[in-house]
Each structure stands twice: as C-alpha cells, then as structure tokens.
N, C-alpha and C positions, 0 to 999 in steps of 0.2 A: 560639326567636328568631326576627326577622321580618329583614328588611333595613334598611340606611341610607338616608337621603335621596338619597346620590347611585347607590347602587343602584339605587333606584327611577328616578330619572333616566333611567339605561342602559337600564335597563328599558322604560321608553318611548322611548328614542332606537331600540332594536331593531325598536319594534313597527313592522309594514308596514301598518296601517291607516291610513287620509287624516285619520278623528278618532278621537281620545279625550278620552272625556267622562268626567270624574272629580267623585265626591262626596266630601267629607269635611267634619267639623264643624269650624267656627270655633276655630283654636287647634292644630290637628292639625298643620298645617305646609303649607299651600299657597303660601303667597310662599314661605318658607325653599326647599318642589322648585321652583320658577319660577326661582329664584336658582341652586340646584345645575344645573340644566339647563341655563341659557344659560352658564355655566361650562364645563361637558360638551361643548356643541356650539362655545362660542367664547370660549376662557379670557382674561380680561382683561388677564391678562401674556405674552399668547400662548403657543405651544405647540404641537404638530403641526398638531391641529384649527384653530389660527388660523387667519384670512385677513384681509386687508383688508377685504374686502368684508362686508355684514353677512351672517350666515346666518341668526340667528335675531329674530325681533319678540316683542316679550313686554310684556303689559299687566301690572301688578301694583299691588301697594302701593306703593312706590317709584316710578310714575310718576304717583302724585300729590303724591309728598313733592318733585316739580321747579315744585310752586307754593305762593304761599302770601301773605296778606293784608297788604297796607300800607293800616292801617285810621288813616292821616292823624290822630291820636290830638291834634296843638296843633290844628288846625282842626274836625275832622271834616266836612270837605266833601270830600276827593280819593278818596275811597277805591278803590283799585286789586287787581288780581289779577295780581301780580308771578311772574315765570315765571325760575326759576333758568339761568344759562346753561347749556344741554346740548348734545349732537351731537342726539338726540332730534326737540325741537320746530322747532330751526333746518331740519332733513331736511324737517319735515314744513311748515314755513310756509313759511321762505326759499327752499330747494327743490324741493319740489314746488306750492308753491303751491295750499292746500287751505283756506285762509284760508274763501272763501265753503261751501266744500262742510260744513265745522266751524261755522259758523252757521246754515245751514240746517238740518242734525241735532240741533243743541241746540234751536231754534225747535221743530222737531218734538214732541220731546220733553217742551219745557216750555210755552212761547206764545210766538206771532209777536210778542207784543207787547213784549220781552225783547231785548236784541240786546245782544250783545257787540262792542266795537269793542276790534281789535289796534291796537296804536300803530305809528308810524311814528318812523324816527329824530330826535330833536332833541335840542336843548340846554338844562340846568338846572342848577340853582345846587345847590352840597353844602353840607354842614353849616357849613361856611367862608367861604360865598360864592364861590368858584371855579366857574366854565363845567366844567360835564363833558358829554360828548354820552353822550345816555341809548341804547341801538339801539335796532332796529326791531324786532319781536314779541317785548318783552321784560315788555309792561305790557297787561292788560287791563282797562276801560272797563267798566261795564255802563249800559245804560241802558232804561227802561221808560216805553212809551206809556200814557195816560190818557185821559179821556175830552176831550171838547173841544179834541185834539189838544195835551195838554200833555204835554210830557216831564219825567220824574225823571230826572235825573244823577248819575253817578258812585254809583250806590247797591252795597249790600254785599250779594247774593245769599246761598239759603239754602247749608249743606253739601252738601243733596242738587243742589242744580243748580249747584254746582259741581264734583262728583263727575261729574256727567251733561255737563260740559263738557269734563272733562280726557279722559272714555270718546271723545266724540265728536271730538277731536284723534286720537286714536289710530283710531277707526274708518274717519274720514274718509280717511288713508294706509292702512287694509286694502282699502279698496275699490278705491283707485287699484293695490296690489297687484295683487289677483284680476283686475283689468282688463288691468294691462299684462302677466303670465305665460301670461294667457288665449291671446295671442300667441304662438306656436309659434316661427315665424322672429326668433331675438334681433336679425337686424338692421333688423327692422321695428319695435321697441319704440322707445315716444316717450321710453325713459330704460333705462338697462343696469343701475341701481343697482341692482333686486331681482334679476338675473340666478342670484345667487349665496344667497339668500332658501330656506331648507329649514325652518325649521318658525314656526308663529306658536301662543306659550303664551298664555292669555289667562285672568287669575286675575282673578275676581267683578268682574265690572263691573255689578253692579245693587243694590249696598250701598244704595242710597238711593232709587230707584224705588219707583211705587205699581206694582202688582199688573195694571194694565192696560199701560201701559208696557215692564213687566217682560217679559208674555207677547209684547207685540209683539215688543222688542228681542231677544228669543229668536228667534223665530220668523224676523227681519232675519238674525240671526250665518247658522241655519242654510241661512236661503237664497243667501246668500253663501256660505259654504261650499262647500254642493252645486254650486255654478253655477264654482266654481274648475276649471279644468281642467290645471295644472301639477301637478308632483308635489310641489306643497308640502302638508305636513303640519299638521294642526290637534292642541291638546292644551288641554282647556276643563276649569278646574277652580271647584266651587262650594259653595260652602255653605248657598244657597238652595234649597230642596224644590221650590217651583214653579217655578223657571227651570230646574232639572236635567231634572223631567219636564217638561217642554214640550220643551228641545233632544231628550229620549230621545225624545220619541213622533215631532219632527222628521227625525232622523235615522233612524229605524226605516221613516220612509216613503220608498220609491224615488222618483226625478224623472227620467221618460225625457228629459226635456231635455234633462239634463246627463249622461244615463246614470250616475246617483248611486243604489245600492245599499245595503239595512241592512247588507249584508256589510263592508262600507267604514267603519264604525263600529265601534267598543268602548265597551262602558259599563262603568265601575270604581269602587270605593268604595275610598278611602285611609282607614286603618285605625293607630291610635299605640295599640303593646303597651306593657306595663306596663314593661316594662325599657325603654321610650326609641326600639325599633326599631319598624318599619312593614310593616304588608300592604297589597300593590293587590290586590285582590278583585274579579274579573271577574263582572260581574252578567250572570246567564245565562237570568233568567225573561220572560217572554216582556211582563208590565206593567211600566212603569216603577216606578222605587223610590219605596214611600211612605215618609215621612218618619214617620209618627207610628208607624207599626209596626215602624221601626225602634228607634225609641226604645221601644218596648214589648216588644224584643228586649231591646236592654240592660239593663233594665230587671230582665227575669226573668234574666238575666246575673249580672247584683250581686247579687240575691236569690240565686240559688241558691250560688254563692260566695263570700256572708256578706263583698261588698265594697261594702256601701253606703254613700253619702258622701250632703252635702249637696244635690249639684246632681243628684242622683238626681229629687229630690221636682221640680226644676224642669222636669225630663222628664214626670214624673207631671202635670203643670200644664199642660205643653203637649198632652199627649195629650190631658186632661178639655174643654182648649179648642176643637179642633180637633174632637174626639167632638160637642162641645156647638153647635156653627156646624151642622155638617152634619145633626142632629138637631133641629134648629128651636129649642132649647131658649136663653133670653137671658142667662142665668149658667150658665158652666161647676159651680158649684157642686152645680146642681142633679140633676147625675148622680152625686156622693155618695150614699152609703147614709143612707137618711131617719134614721135613729136617730144619733143624735150630728152629724148632715150642720154643724150651726154649727159644734162642735168640729174635724171634723176640716179643714172648709173654715179655721179660723184658724188651723191648726197647719198646715199647708201655705202659706197665706199670711206667716206668718211664719219659716218654711224657704226658702221662696224670695225671700224680701228681698234686698236686695244688701248687702254688708256692707263695712267701710272698705277693708278688705286682699281682694285678688283671692284671697289663699292663704284665704280661710274660705269660698270659692264650693265646694274641693274639699274639706272638712273633714268629718272625722268626726263622726257624730251619735252618738244613746244608744242604748242597745238596746229604749227602748219606740217612739222614733223607726223604729226598721228594724223593728220587729213590724207597725207600724200600715203602714207602706209596703207592706209584704209582703200585708198583708190587704187593703188597699182596690187593689191591682194586682189580686188574686187575685177580688175582689166585681165589679171593673170589667167583666174578659176575661166572667165569667161572665152579669152581667149585660145588655152589650151585643154578645152576643154575638162577639166576635172569634174570629177564625179559629185552632184550636189549632193548634200547631208539636209536632212529635214532641223534647220537650227533657221533662224530669222539670217535675211540680209542686211549685208551692210550697205547703204547707198552713199555714202560721203564720198564728193568729189578731189580729188587733189589737184595741186596747184605749186610747181615750183618756182 
C-alpha cells in the first residue's frame, strides 16, 4: 500500500530541500499532484493555511487551459488567441508589466520573425450588433515577417508555439519573482506582491519543444533556480527523460556564484501502484535516470509477475528505437533476432498501433504474444549486453 496524492503533496511540503525534481510517466498523476499541492498550501475555499497573498506559483495543464483560439470561422481572417478572464495573466501582464519580456523569450525559443501582440482595450460589436468593451490583455494576435519586408497578419501558430508562448508568460513572471525576492530587505523591493510566496511548482513545460530548445530551457530553469537566494522552494515534475536528465545534471553541479550545492536538491520518481496509490522514490544513484533502462526494468517486472499487457510492447519499441540510434542502425527492426525478424517487427508494429479507445492500450494480450515479448527482451539484453540487475531471469522462449 502506497500513499495518496494528498499524502505525496504533504511529503513534498515537509521536505526542506531547495529543489525537488520528480520523474513520472504520462498519466501517472503529475498534474493532479500539482493541484493537490496547491490546495494544501493555499486552499481555494480558505482554511487555516490560506492567506490573501499568493503562497504558491504553479505551471501545469490548467495554465494552458486559460488560452483558447478564436479561429474566425466566418471570415477566416481575424484569428486570435483568447485569454480567459483570470487573475494569473492579469497579475503578469497588467500588474507586473511583463509583455516585453514574454515577447523576447517567445521569439528566442521560436523565431524573431514571429511576433505576438497583446491587445489594448477597444470597443467591438457583439453578435447582436451592440457595443461591447474588450478588456486590455485579453487577446493575442500573431504576425510573421517574410522576405522583402512583407508581413503576414493574424496567423494561427502551431500547438507547439502556443505552448511555448504560455510557458514564456509564466517564466517571465518567475524571473521577476526571483529577482525581487533576492533583495533581502522587503522595504527595498519594487513590489511586495511576492513576499508571501513560498513554493513554485512546475509541471512539464516542454511538451512541444525540439531537443535543442528543450535542453536550453532546462539549463535556463536550473540557472534561474540556482540564482534564487530567498527561501523559495521549487518542485519540478516531468515525463520527458531528456529534460529530466539535463536538470538532474545541472542540479548535481555546484555553483559558487550563488552558493548552490548538490545537497540542496533531491531527485525522485513518482510511481502509481496497482491499487491506485503512489510511491515517491528517491533517486540515490550518482548518474542520471536513464529512461530506456527504466523501461527495461518495467518490462522484466511485468514478465516476472505475469502481468504483460499491450502497452509493454510500446516499451519494447522505445528501447529498440533508443538503442538503434545509439548503435548507428537506420531501422530499429535491425536489432531484432535475424530469424523471423520481419515477423517480430510486424507483431510489434501491430501491437503498438493506437486503438480507437484508450482502454485498448492497457488491454491484455494472448499467451503467445506474452511468450514473444519475454523471448525478445531476453535476446536483446543478451545480444547488446545491457547491464544485468539482481533479479530473476526470464527463460521463456518466443515463437512467431
């Protein structure tokens, strides 16, 4: 029996480390954990821990839900990103004046030719022809500069660019928070709105970034957190192994400029148990967590317990893809046993294909598919000399 998410949140609150870095698979509950943590620190309906001033600043999937597109389906010309009325973006844009920094960060991670423009207050007509006032900072238009000084207006940006913009809104505020709280004397700060802030919770800000920008973003986050001289504590959760590994390495490196030491951080892995409870496992190794090795461990555990399901074939495919890239093979199927290689490949492709319903992704598979998975895991481990762990070996033979 593990812990509930509320109990995990309490564990995070009780930890005295400056940084808590957490890895978890998608769907385990990282976003729900961020909500539980927020409710613990600053209950929405009040309570003994609730205060008027902000105590926790968080970024998660709910942050992205504050933005949605008006695609102008009638005219198809006036496409804009709408900001739902909320206190967070009002705080960032209206009270803290972060518009310029947001644009600068966004163009850095995308293109300096792509420009977001936040609206000022204006009067428009509603569907009944009546005048309405559109508040300032409630809409974003996008412009892109082309050759010969041409400008394409009111474009719709990609989902990745949209996610990047929303992250830049949060990150611009976080920079100001760190800079402000680094001033020890409260009366000397430019604002006192951050004085009660205790925690920053960041959940997966890298969903659509390419690897180069992902690495840069991880380095920038680590640098900003290391530079933080206040008592502010940071919690970062992610399902992205590269993002985790870069942060792991960055937080394991001391920085004399800021007095930061590796002991100021702790690295964890969040796991969901079969009974719906959770474990928060501290990562104690000297090397960063390797995603493909974790998948291999999960596969071996499923084989040993006799709990092989369809999604375990996806684990196997990801291991093969990572290994083939590292070993220089153009196709991951080249790593499969030579005899019946094509048949093994087709079986994996078939079982990795997405069904119409998400439930199919965790459905049980027949005994022959279980034998095949057991056989392939054993063969791949032996052929490519994966490090043996002190667990019982699987001796099943596969047949196609």
